[in-house]
C-alpha positions in Angstrom: 22.3 108.4 168.9 19.0 107.4 167.6 15.6 107.9 169.1 14.9 104.2 169.1 15.6 103.6 172.8 17.7 100.9 174.2 18.0 97.9 171.9 19.0 94.5 173.5 20.5 91.6 171.5 20.1 88.2 173.1 22.7 85.6 172.1 24.8 82.7 173.3 22.6 80.5 175.5 23.4 76.6 175.9 22.7 75.0 172.6 25.4 73.5 170.5 25.3 76.6 168.3 26.2 78.8 171.2 29.3 80.1 169.7 27.8 80.9 166.3 25.0 82.9 168.1 27.5 84.9 170.1 29.4 85.8 166.8 26.2 86.7 165.3 25.1 88.9 168.2 28.5 90.7 168.4 28.3 91.5 164.8 24.9 93.1 165.0 25.8 94.8 168.2 28.9 96.3 166.7 27.1 97.3 163.4 24.3 99.1 165.4 26.8 100.8 167.7 28.6 102.1 164.7 25.4 104.1 163.6 24.6 105.5 167.1 22.0 103.0 168.3 22.0 102.4 172.1 22.7 98.8 172.1 23.4 96.0 174.5 24.4 92.4 174.1 23.4 89.8 176.8 24.6 86.2 176.8 21.4 84.6 177.9 21.6 82.6 181.3 19.8 82.5 184.6 20.1 86.2 185.2 18.4 87.2 182.0 14.8 87.3 183.2 15.5 89.4 186.3 17.4 91.8 184.0 14.5 92.0 181.7 12.0 92.7 184.5 14.3 95.4 186.2 15.5 97.2 183.1 13.3 96.5 180.2 14.7 97.3 176.9 12.8 99.3 174.1 13.3 96.4 171.6 14.8 93.0 171.7 16.8 91.3 168.9 16.8 87.5 169.7 19.7 85.9 167.9 19.8 82.7 169.8 20.3 79.7 167.6 19.1 76.2 168.0 16.7 74.9 170.7 15.1 77.6 172.7 16.4 80.2 170.4 14.6 79.2 167.3 11.7 76.9 168.5 9.6 79.8 169.8 10.8 79.5 173.5 12.5 82.8 173.9 9.7 84.6 171.8 7.2 83.2 174.2 9.2 84.6 177.2 9.5 88.0 175.5 5.7 88.0 174.9 5.2 87.2 178.6 7.2 90.2 179.5 5.4 92.4 176.9 8.7 93.2 175.1 8.7 93.9 171.3 11.3 91.9 169.3 12.5 91.3 165.8 11.5 88.2 164.1 8.8 85.5 163.9 6.3 84.9 166.5 6.4 81.7 168.5 3.8 79.6 166.7 5.7 80.3 163.4 9.0 79.6 164.9 7.8 76.2 166.0 6.4 75.2 162.6 9.7 76.3 161.0 12.2 74.8 163.4 10.5 71.4 163.1 11.9 70.3 159.7 9.3 67.6 159.1 6.4 70.2 159.6 8.1 72.8 157.6 8.6 70.4 154.6 5.0 69.3 154.9 3.6 72.9 155.1 5.8 74.3 152.2 5.2 71.2 150.1 1.5 71.6 150.5 2.0 75.1 149.0 3.3 73.4 145.8 7.1 73.7 146.4 9.3 70.8 145.4 10.9 69.1 148.4 12.9 65.7 148.5 10.9 62.6 149.7 11.5 61.8 153.3 10.4 60.0 156.5 10.5 61.1 159.9 10.9 58.4 162.7 11.8 58.4 166.4 14.6 56.6 168.1 12.1 54.3 169.7 10.8 53.0 166.5 14.3 51.5 165.6 14.6 50.2 169.0 11.1 48.7 169.4 10.4 47.5 166.0 13.7 46.1 165.0 16.4 48.5 163.5 17.6 46.2 160.8 14.1 45.6 159.3 13.0 49.1 159.6 16.3 50.5 157.9 15.7 47.9 155.1 12.3 49.3 154.6 13.4 53.0 154.7 16.0 52.2 151.9 13.4 50.4 149.8 11.1 53.3 150.0 13.4 56.2 149.5 16.3 54.8 147.6 20.0 55.9 147.9 21.8 58.2 148.6 20.1 59.6 151.7 20.7 62.5 154.2 20.0 61.9 157.9 19.4 65.0 160.0 17.8 65.8 163.3 14.3 66.7 163.1 15.2 70.2 164.6 18.4 72.0 164.9 21.0 73.8 162.7 24.5 74.3 161.8 24.7 70.7 160.4 25.0 69.1 163.9 24.0 65.4 163.6 23.7 65.4 159.9 24.9 62.3 158.1 25.3 61.2 154.5 24.4 57.7 153.4 25.7 56.3 150.1 25.2 52.6 151.0 22.5 51.0 153.1 25.0 49.7 155.7 25.9 53.2 156.6 22.4 54.2 157.6 22.6 52.7 161.2 25.8 54.7 162.0 24.2 57.9 160.5 21.1 57.4 162.8 23.2 57.1 165.9 25.0 60.3 165.1 21.7 62.1 164.5 20.1 60.7 167.7 22.9 62.3 169.6 21.3 65.7 168.9 17.5 64.8 168.7 15.2 61.9 169.5 13.6 62.2 166.0 15.4 61.7 162.6 14.4 63.2 159.3 15.7 60.8 156.6 15.6 62.4 153.1 16.5 61.3 149.7 19.7 63.1 148.9 19.5 65.4 145.8 22.5 66.1 143.7 22.8 69.7 142.4 23.9 73.3 143.2 23.4 74.1 147.1 22.1 77.6 147.6 20.8 79.8 150.5 18.2 82.6 149.7 17.6 85.1 152.4 14.3 86.8 152.7 14.0 90.5 154.2 10.7 92.1 155.0 11.3 95.7 155.6 7.6 96.7 155.8 6.3 96.2 152.2 6.2 92.4 152.2 8.9 89.7 152.1 11.5 90.1 149.2 14.3 87.5 148.5 17.8 88.5 148.6 20.3 87.4 145.9 20.8 83.7 146.2 24.2 82.5 147.6 25.9 79.4 145.9 27.7 77.3 148.4 30.6 75.4 147.3 32.4 73.8 150.3 36.1 72.9 149.4 35.9 69.6 151.3 32.7 68.6 149.5 30.5 68.7 152.7 28.9 71.8 154.0 29.4 71.0 157.7 30.0 73.0 160.7 33.6 73.5 160.0 32.7 74.5 156.4 30.1 76.9 157.4 32.2 78.9 160.0 35.9 78.5 159.1 36.9 81.4 156.9 38.2 80.1 153.4 36.7 76.6 153.9 33.8 77.4 151.5 33.6 79.2 148.2 30.5 81.4 148.0 29.2 82.9 144.7 26.8 85.7 144.8 24.5 85.7 142.9 24.5 82.0 142.4 25.8 80.8 139.0 22.4 79.8 137.8 20.1 80.8 135.0 17.8 83.9 135.5 14.7 81.7 135.4 16.2 79.3 138.1 17.2 82.2 140.3 13.7 83.6 140.0 12.2 80.2 140.9 14.6 79.9 144.0 13.5 83.5 145.0 9.8 82.7 144.7 10.3 79.4 146.7 12.0 81.3 149.6 9.3 83.9 149.8 6.5 81.2 149.6 8.2 79.3 152.5 8.4 82.6 154.6 4.9 83.4 153.8 3.2 80.0 154.3 5.0 79.4 157.7 3.9 82.8 159.0 7.4 84.1 159.4 8.2 87.7 160.0 11.1 90.3 159.3 13.7 87.9 158.0 14.5 84.4 157.2 16.7 82.1 155.2 15.7 79.1 153.1 18.1 76.3 152.1 17.7 74.7 148.8 19.3 72.3 146.3 18.8 73.1 142.6 18.5 69.6 140.9 19.6 68.6 137.5 16.5 69.8 136.1 16.8 73.2 137.4 14.1 72.9 140.1 14.9 74.3 143.5 14.2 71.6 146.1 13.2 72.9 149.5 15.4 71.6 152.4 14.6 73.8 155.3 14.0 77.3 156.6 15.7 79.2 159.4 14.1 81.8 161.5 17.2 83.1 163.0 20.0 82.6 160.3 23.6 83.2 161.3 25.0 86.6 160.9 28.6 85.9 161.1 31.2 86.9 158.6 30.8 83.5 156.9 27.1 83.5 157.0 25.0 83.7 153.8 22.2 85.9 154.9 24.5 89.0 155.4 26.3 88.1 152.0 22.8 88.3 150.2 22.1 91.5 152.1 25.4 93.1 150.9 24.8 91.8 147.4 21.5 93.7 147.3 23.3 96.9 148.2 21.9 97.0 151.8 23.8 97.9 154.8 23.5 95.5 157.9 23.4 98.2 160.5 20.7 100.2 158.7 18.6 97.0 158.1 18.7 96.0 161.7 17.9 99.5 162.9 14.9 99.6 160.7 13.8 96.1 161.8 14.0 97.1 165.4 12.1 100.3 164.8 9.4 98.3 163.0 9.1 96.0 166.0 8.6 99.0 168.4 5.9 100.3 166.1 4.1 97.0 166.1 4.2 96.9 169.8 2.8 100.5 170.0 -0.1 99.4 167.9 
């Protein structure tokens, strides 16, 4: 056993990404258990807060995905209980989880990001959907990607090749969030770049190239073994890989993130990495890209998480 004390992994919850979160949590629990860490996994529900109060862990690893897990809520609660945890603080989580805010913040730091508009459901209802849709298409052009302003795992994401498809894509999006981020689609190579800060500042992990066999990197392509081909490192020129790494580290820094993150990018035809979004609690399943990058860097998942938990405990101790 280590001298870290009891570590608690929080996973599950009630978001649409519940199953992914549980798989991530189970993988981290199993890895830490293998190297002798005293580790528990709790599926977050109404009994969680009394348990935290009655039997406080030494460190918490929050691996909840989606709303409450990545929007800062669970981190605020852990701060209320005075419990140290791995990962970003609440204010940074809120900035990163809101895709429009993240794009604006990262774009202001000089990072390329596709043109976009962000509009609420009410705007299409109150101002006239047809007229507003025409204006969006005229402003951004085609094709487009429609995605919920917040959320992950490609839930509610729609692709629009023709103007007549935009209304349907918006309806699908509004099933997951009241605001839609409508973004100009960029053709190119889709990559994910993980970032790890083990104490000496954030460092980019090798970029993972994503090539879904069905052409779309949706929920099934993300979490079904064999549905997507991954290439690590991504099959790109060294200067492009370096630019992608710089972009991911820049996003991590300017959003005030901590410990680990993952930035999703499209490398366009000119070789420019275009920022799409950043994730403060990236998936850690067998088909998730962050652990793939970690492995490609020659790092062990269990050792990394043990060290991140130890760093969180030291932060709390001052």
